[in-house]
N, C-alpha and C positions, 0 to 999 in steps of 0.2 A: 627711143628708136622706134619709129614707126613704122622702120621699112626692111627692116632685116631678111625677110624674103626675097625680092632685088638685090641688095645685098652682096647673099648666099654667091648667089645668080651671077654678077658681075653690071646689077644695076643701081646706077647711084642715086639718081635722078626718077626714075618710075622702081613702080612695086611690078610685083613676075607680072600680072595684068599688061603693064604698060603704059600703067596709065602716069602723067608725074604729077606727084601731088601735092608740089606748090601751085600749081597751070591749077586745081582742082581745088583750093581753095577756098575761093571765095564762090563758085557756083553754089548755086541749090541743093538742095539734099535730094532731089529729083532730078536736078542735071549733071550730078557726079558719081552716082551709084559705086564711090571708092570709100569701103567702111572705115578706110584705117584713117580717112580727111572725119567720119561720120564718128566715131570715137572717139575723139581728140576733140572737137567740139563740146558733145555731147559728158565728156568729164571735166572740163573746162564750167560746162552751165552747174555741174551740180557740187562742182570744189565753191560756185564763186554762192551759194546758196548757203556756205557753211563761213564765208573767210573772205575778206575781198585780196582779189590778184590785182594788183599795183603795175603790173607788168608778164608778158611772155616772152619768153625771148628762142628764134627761130634757129640753130647752130647748124651750120654747113662742115662739111667736109670733100673735100677735095681731093680725088687717087692723082690726078694727073699734073699741078699743082708742083713749081719746083721753087725751096729757098733759095734763094741768093745772097750769097755774100758776101 
């Protein structure tokens, strides 16, 4: 989970600063100033040096979605 600070305060789409992490994903590092996105991108680069990354899954949870039976 890259958004624990936001989730604790009820912000499921944004970090504690109110920035939507999904909307900042494709922004350049200078444009984003979102440390969560920069950290994940750096982690992916480091891991990919040691092994092949075949895919990355972005999972989302929705607190207000209801299951219809």
